[in-house]
N, C-alpha and C positions, 0 to 999 in steps of 0.2 A: 503494500498500500504506500508507503511513503519513502523519505529520505533515500538516496540510493547508497547502498553499501556495496563493495565490491562482490560479496559472496554471493547477493541475491540472483544473479543470472548465471550461478554457477552450475557447474556440472553437466554433462551430457545428459538427455532425457533415455531413459532405458524403455523399451517397449516391450510390453508382456503381452502376449498373442494369444495364449492357451486358454481355452474357454469350452464350458460345457452347456448346449442348450437343453433344458430339463422340461419335461411337461407337467402341468400341473394337474394332480390326481383330486378328481371330484369325490366327496364325501356325499352320502344320502342327504338330500335337501331337508334342512331342519330349518325352522323359524328363528330368525337372528334376534336375540333379546336386546333390540336397541329401540328407544322412542326418541322424538325429535321435537326439539323447541327451537326457536329462532331469537335471537338477541334484538329488542326492539330498536328501531331507527332505520336509516338507509346507511350502508357502508360499501365504500368500493374497497375492500379490504384485501391487501397485497399479502400480508403476513398475519400471523395470530401467535400468541405467546401465552402459555399458562403458566402462572407462579404466584407464590405468596406476596402480594404488593403491599399489603397494610398492615402485616405484622401479625395476623392472627393464624389459626390453624388451616383455615380454607384457602384454597388457590383460587386467583382470580384471573381476569382475561385481559390482556391488552392486545390491540390491533392497529395496523396502520392503515391509515385511509389515503390510497394513493391520490385519489381527485382533490381531497381537501387540504391534504398537506399537513395532516395532523396525527397524532395517536389518540385512540380512545381508550379510556380505561373504564373498566365493568369490576366492581366490587362484589364479589360473593356475599350474599345474605344468609346463606345455609337455606336448606328444605328446597334446593333447586331454584333460587330466586337470585336475580342480578339487578344491580342497579348502576347505571351509567354516571359516572360523578365528574367525568372532565374530558375535554378534549385539549390535548396540549400541543400547540404550533410546533412544527420540526421545519427541515428543509423541504424544497421542491421535489415532488414526487416520491415520497418514503417507499421504499421496496420491500425492507426487511427489518427485522429487530430482534433483539436479544436481550434477556434477563440477566444480571449479576451485579455483584456488589463491587464497583469499580473504583469507589473512593475510601474504602476500608472503615466504615461507620456501623458496618453489620446490618445494612439495609439495602434491600435489592433496588438496583438502578436499571433504566432502559438504555439501551445503544440502537440506534436508529441509522440505517443505510438510506441515504437519500439520492436515489439514481438520478434524477433531474439536475440537481445542484453538485453532484460528484462530491458529497460531504457526508460526515458522521455528525449525528446530533446526540449528545449525552443529556440524559434526562435523569436528574439527581432525586432518588427517592427520599420522601420526607418521613416515611415509616407508617403513614395513614392512609396511604393510597393515593396522595396528591404528588405531582413532579415539578420539578423546576428545571427550564432548560438552560444549558450552557452555551457558550459560545461554540458554533460548528468548527469541527475540524476537517481540514483536506483529507479526502480520501483517495484521490487519483482515477480518472476517467469511468465514470459510471457508478460505482458503489451499489452493485445490485444484490449484494448478500453479506451478512455478517454473522461472524461467530466470535465467543469469548473462551480463552484459556490461559493459563500460565504457562506459556511457552519457555520461558528463561528459568523457571522454577525458583523465581525470588519471593514467591507468595502474593504477588500482585497479579490481577488480571490483565491480559493483554487484548488486542482487537485485532482479529482478521477479516479482511473484505476481498470480494471478488470484483474486480473492476474489468468490466467487458471492452470498454472502449481502449482502455490502455494496455490490453492483453496481459494483466498482472494481477497477482494475488498479493495483497500489502499486509504487513503487520505492522501494528502500532504498539509500542511496548509501554506498559503502565506504569506510573511512579507510584501508584498506591492511594494517591490523594485526588483522583478525578482527572488528573493531567495525564497527557500521553506524548511521547517522543514523536517527531514527525515520522511518516510512514517510509517503512523499508520495503520496497517491491521485489517479489520473487517471479522470475518471469515464467507465465504459463504458457499453454500452446498457442491457442488462437483467440478464444472468446470463453474465458471462466464466467459461468452464470452462477453458480452457488459454490459457497464453502462449507465444510464441516470438520469437526474435531474429534479425534479418539485416539486411543492408545491400540494401535493396529498390531504392533509386535511383542507387547506386553513388557516394555522396559521403564514403564512408568513415566514417560515423557509424550506429552501431547503431539500428534501426529496432525499435519494439516493436509486436508482432502478437497479437489475442486473438481467441479463437473464442467467441462468444456462442452459448451453447445454447438460450436461448429466443428471442431475437431473429432468429434465423437469419441471422447476419450473422459476417463476418470483419472486424475492425476494425484499422486501422492507425494508430497513433501515430508520426510523423515523429520521428526522433532529434533529441535536444535541440541548440538553438542557444542560446546566452548563457543556460543553465539551463533554459531552456522546451521542452518537447516541443511539436511542431506540433498543429493542429487533428487531431482523430479523423475519420479517413475510414471509412465503413462499406461493406463490400462485400457484396450479399446473395448467399447461396448457398443450399445445401439445406436440408433440415430436420434440425434437431438436429446441428449440427456438433459433433464430439467430438474426435477426434485431431487434432494440429496438427504440421506439419513445416515448416522454413523451410530452405531451399537451392536449389540450381542442379537444377531439375527437367527442363529442356529441353537441357542442354548447351550455353548460350551465354554462360556465364560469370557470369550474374547472378542473386541469389538470388530464389526464387519461393517463395509460399506454397502448401501443399498442405495440404486439410482432409478429413477423412471425416465421413459424414453418417449418423447412425444409422437415421433414419425414412424417408430417401430412397434408402438404399442407393445412395450416390455417392460418387465424390471429386472435388472441385472443385480447379482450380489457378488461382491468381491470380498472375498473371506481374510480376516486376518489371521495372524500365523501364531504359533505356539512353538514352532522350530523354525530355523533360518530358512528365508523364502516363502512367498506368499503360498497359500494351500489352494488356489484355483479360484475358478468363477462359474457362475450359474447363472441362467435366464430362464425367465419364463414369460408367456403371452398373457395379456390381461384385456380388458375392454379398450374403448377408444379413447386416445389421448391421455394416458396415465401422466398426471401433472406432479402431483407430490405424495410423500409416503412418510408414514410414522411408525414407530417400531414400539410395540409395547406387549405385556402378557395381559391380554383383554379377559381371560377367562381364567386367569388364577392357578394354571399348571404350570409345569415347568418350562414349556416350550414358548418361544415368541410367537407374535403375530404381526402381520403387516397389514397396515391399513392405507388404501391407495385411493387417492381422487381420481376420477375418470371424466375428465373434462365434457368430453361429447356424450357420455351416457346419462350426467347429471346424477351421478351416484358415487358412492365410496364402496370399494369392493376389499373384502378381507380375505387374507391368506394365512393358513397356519404351517409352522414348521412341523415336520413330521419327525426331526431327529436324524434324517439320513441325507440332509441337504437338499430334501425336496420339499415342496408346498402344497398344501392341501387347499383348494378353494373353498372357503366357507359360505358366501355368498356377498349379496349387495344389499345396500341401503340407500333408497333414495334422498338426495338432499336437494339444494337449490340448483338452477340453471348455472352450468358451466364452473363446477367445483375448483379450487386450486389449491389454496395453503391449507394446509391440516396439522393439527398440534394434539398431542394426547398427555392427559392427566387426570387425577382423580378428583372432581370437581365436587362430590357430594358426601365424600368421607366414607365411603362404604369400602374402601381398600381395593376398588377395580377401577382401572383407567377409562374416562370418557374422552370424547372426541369434540374439537371445535374445528369447524370446516368453513372456509370464506369462500363464497361464490360471487366473483365481482360482477358478472353480467347481470345478476338478480339482485345485485347490491344487498344480499343478505348474509349473515353470518348464523351458522346454525350449530347447536349443541345437539349432539348425538349421545344421550344417556344410557350407559351401560347397565342394562337391568338383571344382569345375571344374579346379582346379590338379592335383588328384590325377589326374584323367580325363586331362589333358593330360601327365601323367609328371613333373610338376615339384613336387608336394607331398610329404610325409611318406609 
C-alpha cells in the first residue's frame, strides 16, 4: 500500500499449477433451518462486518454504503432486534471495512477502504457504538479491500489493502495509537481485488493473500521475517476471482484459502500446509456468479461449511465439508436481488453463527437467522 521499500517488489513469483476439480456430492434434500429478516432502510452496501461494537456481549453490524459515502452502525438490542444509531461519513465510494482495535484502548475501531478516493478512513470506536472519523490515509490506487493483522509481531495491528489501479497490495504498519506509517507496496500480479490474512503454514506469522481479478490467480505473500515478506506465490484458479475468505475450510486446524469466481461459476480452495509445500487445490461448481463466501461451523459439528452468495440466483448456497476435502451441497436460501457481500457471526447468542448478506441492487441487507438451536429446543 504505501511508501516504497526495496523489498516490496522482491522475488520472482512462483507459479503453482497443480489442482483437482471436485464434484459436489448432493445430500438428500432437507429443509434448511434459516429464517430471514431485512435491516430497516435502503442501503447500497458493498461490505458488512459483524463484531461487538458497543462493549456488551452481543454482536453488532456495520456496513459500508457505497453510494452514500458513509458507514452505518446497527446495534444489537437482543431478541433478534437491531437499531440504526449512526451513519458516519467516510471517503468516496467505500468498498470494504474491517474491525479491530487499532489504537490500543481496548475498544474496536473500524477501518474503511474508500475505492473512489484511494484512501483509508479510520473510525475510532468510543465504546458505546459511536465512532469518530480521523483524517484519511493515502492507500494507493483504488483501495478495493482491507484486512487487519499484526504482520511484524510488535503487538500492534497493521493494515493491508488491495489497490487494483496501482496493481499493488499495500501494508501500513501501525504505531499502536491509531497512527500508521506510509504504505509499503507489494507488487501484485495485475489487478488485486481482495485481500485476506491467515496463518497458512502454521508458523504463527500472518500471511497475506490477494485475489487477482484479471490474472485469474490467488497470490500468497508469506508473512514477514526481519521486516520482509516472502516472495509472492501465484496459484492459478478459475475465471475472475472475486470473493475471498481465509480460514479452516476442511476441519484440520490449518487456515485455507477459499475464493469465488464470477465467470467460471466455481469455488476454489487452496489448502494450507502442515508440512513444507502447499497441499493442493480443489474446486467445485456453484450456481450463477458466486460473489462472496463465508467460512463457519453453522451446525455445530466438527466440520466447517461454506456460505456462498450467488449474485444471479438471488440466493445463498451452503456447502458442507465432508472430511475428505470434498463438499456436499446442503441447499440454498433466497435473499434480496443480486447478493454480494456476506459475513458470519452469532447475532442472537445461541452459540451458532448467523449470516448478514448485502444485496446492493435491491438496496437491502438481510439477516439469515440460524434456527438450528431453536429447532433443537435450546434457542430463544
